[in-house]
N, C-alpha and C positions, 0 to 999 in steps of 0.2 A: 317359516322365515318369510318376512315380508319386504317386498321390494320397495325402494323409496323412489319417488320420482326422478326423472331425468334432471340433472342439474346443469345448466349452461353457465359456464364461467366466462364471462365476456370482458375483455381488456383491450386497451388501445396500445399495448405492447405485446410481448409474448405471452404473458398471462401465467407464468408459472408460479409467482409469488401469490396470486389470488388463489390459483388452483390449490396450492399447499395449505392456505388457510381454509379453505372449503373442505378439504379433506380432514382437517383437525377437527372441524366442528362435526362433520358427519360421524366421525369415528366415536363421538359421544354417544350415538344411538346404537345400542347393541342389537345384534339380529337383524340388521339392515344391510343389503348389499348395496355398495357404493357405486354409482352410476353418474359419472361426471364427464362432461364433455367441454372441451376448452374451445373458445371461440375468439382468436387473438386478432389484433391489429384493427380494431374498429376505429375508423376515422372520419366516418360519414353517417348520415342519417340512414343511408341506403342499407348499410351494414347492420343497423339496429332493426330495420324493417324485416330483413332476412332472417335474423336470429329470433325475432318475436314470432314469426310464422312457424319457424321450426319448433320452438317450444310450444307454441298453442297446439300444434299436430300432435306432439308427444306428451302433451299434458303436464309438462314440468315446470321448472322454475328457474330463475336466473339470478345470478350473483355477479353483479358488474362492479369494476374497477375502472372508472372513466375519470380521467383528470379535467377534461373539457367541461365546464360547467353547463354549456349549452347541450351537449351530448347527453349529459346526465339528466337533465330535466326532460329531454326528448324520450330517452329510455323509460323514465318513470311514467310520464304521461301514456305513452304507447302501451306499457304493461297494464297500466290501470284500465285503459280502454278496453283491453282484450281480457281481463279478469285474471292476469298472470301474476304471480307472486314474483316481485323482484325486490332484492336486497341490495342496497348502495352500500358498498364496501369502504370507499375512501371519502365520499361527499360529506357526510357528517363530521369526520375527524378533520377534513380540510377547514370546514366553517368553525369548528371549535378551536382549533389552532389559530385560526385568523382572529376570532372574537378575544382570545386571551392575549395574543401578541399584539394586536392591532396592524398586523402587517396583511398586505394582500398577496394571495397566491399568484404564482406565474402561470399556472394551468398549462404546463408543459410537459407532454406525454414523454416518457423516457428519462425523466431527471434522475431517477434511482439508478438506471444503468449507467448515466455519466459518472455518478458516484463510485459505481462498481468499477468503472475502468481506472479511476484513480487508485481505488483499493488494489487492484490486481497489478499496477504499475509500480506500486509499493512493495507488493509481495515479490515481484520479479526483481526489484532492487535488493531485496534482503537475501533472495536466493543467489544472486551475483555475488554479493559481498562474502557470502559463505563459500561459494565455488572459488573464488580468486582471492582468498584470504591467506596471508602469510607467505605470498608467493608461490602458492601451490601450482599455479598454471600461468607462466609469464604472456601467454596469448591474451590474457584478460586486461592486460594493459593497453593493448590497443583498443579495446572494446569500451573501456571506462570512461566516464565523466571525469572522475576525480582519481588521481593515483596518489597514495600516500606511501612516504618512505621514512624509515626511522630504524634505530637501534632496537633491540629487544626491550620491552617494558616501556614502551612510549605510548601506549593505549591505541595503537594502530587498529586492532580488531574492533573494540567497543566504538571507537570513532567511525569506522566504516559502517557499522551496524546503524549507528544513530543517523548518519548522512543518508542511509538507505531508507530510512523512515520519511525523510524528505524527498524520496523518489528519484534518489541520484544512484548511478551505477559506481561503485567505488571497489577498487582493487588496492591491495597494500603489499608492499615489498619490505622484507628485513633486511637491513644493511649489516653486513658481516665483513670484516676486513679480510677474511681467508676465502670469501666466496665473490666472484666477480658478479656485478650488477646485470641483470638481464639486458641484453641488447635493446629490447623493445623500450626501456626506459629513455633511449637516446633517440628514440623514433617519434615520440608523442609532442604536442605542442607544451612549451613550458608552462603555459598558464593551466594546464591540467594537473601538473605535479606539484605536491605539497610535501615539504620536509617537515619532521616533527623534532624540533630540538628540546633538549632536556639538560638541566645542570648536572654536573658530575656527583655532587652531593645527593640530590635528591634521587638520582638514578641507584646510586648505592645502596640508599635506604630502601628504595622499592625491591631491588633485588634480593637484599638480604631478607626482608620480610617475606619475599617468595620463597625463598630456599627453607626459611624456618616452617612455613605453613606446609611444605612438602615433607618435612622431617629430614632435611639435608643439612649439611654444614654450612652455616652462613659466611664462613669464610672461603668458600670454594672461588676458584677463578673467576666464575661467572660475576661474582659480586666484589672483586678486588679492584682497588683503586687504579692500579695502573692497567689493567685489562679495560676498564671503562673509559679511561682516558684515550686508550687506543682506539676504542671503536668510536668515541665521538669525534676524535680527529678525522678518521676516516670518513665519517658521515658528512662533516663539514666541506672536505675535499670534494666529495661526490655531488653535494648539493650545489657547490660552487661551480662544478664542471656542467651540471644539468641546467645552471641558471633558473632554478626553480625557487618558488616563494618558500621561505622558511618561517614556520610558527613556533614560538616559544612555548611548550606545554608544561614547564616546570611545576608552576603553581595553578594550573588551570583546571577547572572541571571540563569533563567532555562536550557540554553544552556551549561553555565559552569558546573552546577550540573550533567547535563546529560552525558557531556564528561568525567566526573570523574568516573561516575558509568559504563558507556560503557567500559572505559580502563580496569577497574578492572574485568568486566564481561567477555571481551573476553580473557584477560590475565588468568583468571581462566579456561576458557573453553579450552585455548591451553594446559594447564598442566594437564588436565583430560584425 
């Protein structure tokens, strides 16, 4: 078994992605032991001088992922001067993208991490929507950016998930005449609460289709006109008491309802 030279992975951030790519490349060479050392947070030429000295001593090579064009140039020149093999991981790609797009790179280290933060915020919002779906835990009402209320089959859950993709924490609460609404609903600012209204005819249709899909009797109490009227009347009374904004979802797609809520949410946010 032949040892490959030490490979120093040099990056202006933590260097995890660059190391993974390097490992993938090394894995293509069977029978070689991988020997990779990470050299993160390179922000100045002195850091490059240090890694050049280490690599020269260990007779290794460098794989570098440096966004700053000046540092990339200095790395390449220093490596050439010392006869060290150095592979620029990101420079050629940045140049090609700039050539094709006609845009200029910002040369900002950590830009990917900023995108990652946005990604994790979205995941956190999705997990929140699942945890506080359908009134599972009323404590979520106080933590939410938006609280949705409505009778059964007014698309509270899919709407919560859609808004979560917009990085908003959403809780939803089913409104049932026989169940007292959680006290937390009356403790939140009115601009956070949105009621979902639907016509009796549309709701009857939706509920009957739901029962049929489950192999149940479409004429069950759940889908009877008198029951639906009772639920909707109770919803209107509660929405009025909460003084919350009500959105009619009767003939709207999830995206349409979400856009209405987002408009008012951000409008209120600007005014506060």
